[in-house]
N, C-alpha and C positions, 0 to 999 in steps of 0.2 A: 253496350257503352257504359260507363260508371262513372259518374261524378264525384272528383276527389274533394270532398269538403276539409281536409285538413290542408292542402296546398293554397286555400282562399286566403289572398293575404289585400286584397283590394283596397280596405278602408283600415282606419283602426279601430271598428268595434271588434275585429278577430282578437284584439289584444285583451280584451275583459273576458272573452268566453268563447270556448270552440263551434263552429258553426252548428245549428241544431235543425237537424234533418233526418225524414224518416229512411226505412234502408229499404222498402219496397222496391220492386224493379219494373214491375209493372201495375197499372190500376185502371178500372175504369173510370172512374170519377176521382177526381182531384179538388182538393178545398185547401183552399189560399188565405191565410190571415196575413196582415201586414205585418210583424215582425216577431221574432223570439223573445220569449219572458226570462229573467232569471232562471240559469239552471239549478235545480234543484235535486234530482236523481239521476244517478248513472244513465238509467233505460229510459230517460226521456227523450219524448218526440214532441213536434211541434203540434199543437193543439192539444195538448197532455190530456188525458182523462182524470188527472187528479187536479184538473183546474174546473171552474163551473162552466166558463165555455167549453172545454174540453169534453166534458159530461154530455154536453149536449152536440157534440160531433160523433160522441162513442153510442149516442140513441143514432145516430145517424146511418152511424158503419155497420151497427147490428140489422137496421132495417135491411141496408144495403145487402149484405152477407143473405138475409133470408131471401132477397131476390137473385142468388147468386154472381152478386157483383162486389168488387174488391176497392177497397179506397185509400188514396193515398193525401197525408196532408203534410202541408207544408206553408213558410210564409214567404214573402216576397225579401225581406231583410232577415238574414239566416242569422245574423248574431243580436245578443240583445243591446239596443242602443241605452246606453245609460248617461245620468248628467254627472255634475262635476261632484254629485255625494252621491254617488254609485245608486241612485234610484234610475228605476227606469221610465223612460220618455218614450215619446213617438220618434221613429224615426225622421229626419229630414229626406227633403227632396233628392239632395247631393247622393245619399247614402241609399236611397229607393234604386234611383239611378244606377249604381255601381253594383246592387247586388242584384238586375232586370236580368241581367247576361245569365246569371246562376240558374233564375228562375227560367229563362228560356231554355236551355238545355234541360233540365227538370223536365219542361214541358215535353222536349221533343225525348227523353230516357225515357219516360214514363208511359208517354202518348196514350193520354186519357181519353176518352169518348168526350167527357164533358167537362169544362171546370167550373167550380162555386166558388165566387168572388164574396169573403165577408166581409161586410162595411161597405162605407161608401169611399173611404181612404184607399182602398184596395180596389175598389173599382176604378176611380180615377185615376190611380198610377199606373194600371194596367190600359185605360183609354188613353194618356198620355204618351207612354212606354211605346205603344202600337199603335197609335195614332188611328183610335177607331170610336164609334161611339156604343157604349154599352148603356141599357136603359136602368132606371133607379128601379131598386128591389120596390116591390109592390108588396103586402101584407098579403095577399089573399090569389095571388095568380104569380104564373112564373112568365119570363119573357127572355127567350132563348137570342143570343147573338149567335151568329155563325162570323168566324176567321181561321181562315187557314185550315180546313178540315176538319177545326174543333169548334165546339159550342162553349159558349159561356152563360152563364147566369149568373147575375147579380143578386146577394139576399143580405140580409139586416145582419148585423154581428151578433153574436150569443149574446154577447154582453147587455144589450139592447132589450132582446126579445125575452131574457129573464126578467125582465122587470115586471113581467105582467102574465097570468096563467092562460088567459086568453091567446094574447099574442105567442106565447108557445107551442101551445095547442094547434093554432092554424100556421106556426113554422113547421111545426112536426107533419102537417099534412103538405105543406108546401118540397118539402124535402123527399117527403114520398112519391109525392108528383114527379121529384128530377129523377128520382130512380126509377120509376117506372116508364119514365121517357126514354130512360139511358137502356133500360131492359129492352124495350120495342127496337129500340135502335140496333141493338146488338141480335136480336133475334130476325128482324127485317133488311138489315144492311141499309137502312135510309140516311 
């Protein structure tokens, strides 16, 4: 099954920019941000490495590859939400809800073993739409929520993490713990 991003016209956001989605067909780990940014490059993907936050996700992906795991990047809202001045803004709850069906299709299609939620708005959006409780992120430990055969982990958004060297070091360790957990799950089928 392939998600057809070109046919998405569920809200007005698609009039500004084509949905920004990764092209991976399967991944062990899915990393979820809130919304797309304004597209600058033809080959851009969600949480692109040409952004500060994306560079941190690149490091996460590089570590995952060392363990033989693959990573898929996505956002709940696939298009860039712009204000009347064409500046990026946070998506509203209606836009999140409209795009959430596409996110669910991505989860089914990609079939990740673990879903990493970046930031509190993403965590709350997933909780509201799936009617589940997900623990707030911690700086020094991961908390896994199991839901319909998937594991979800909420972590701080990279933009918050990058404000402190100590926080970034702790974050890198947490992300590696997520990778090790995923790898062990792959090896033992737990």
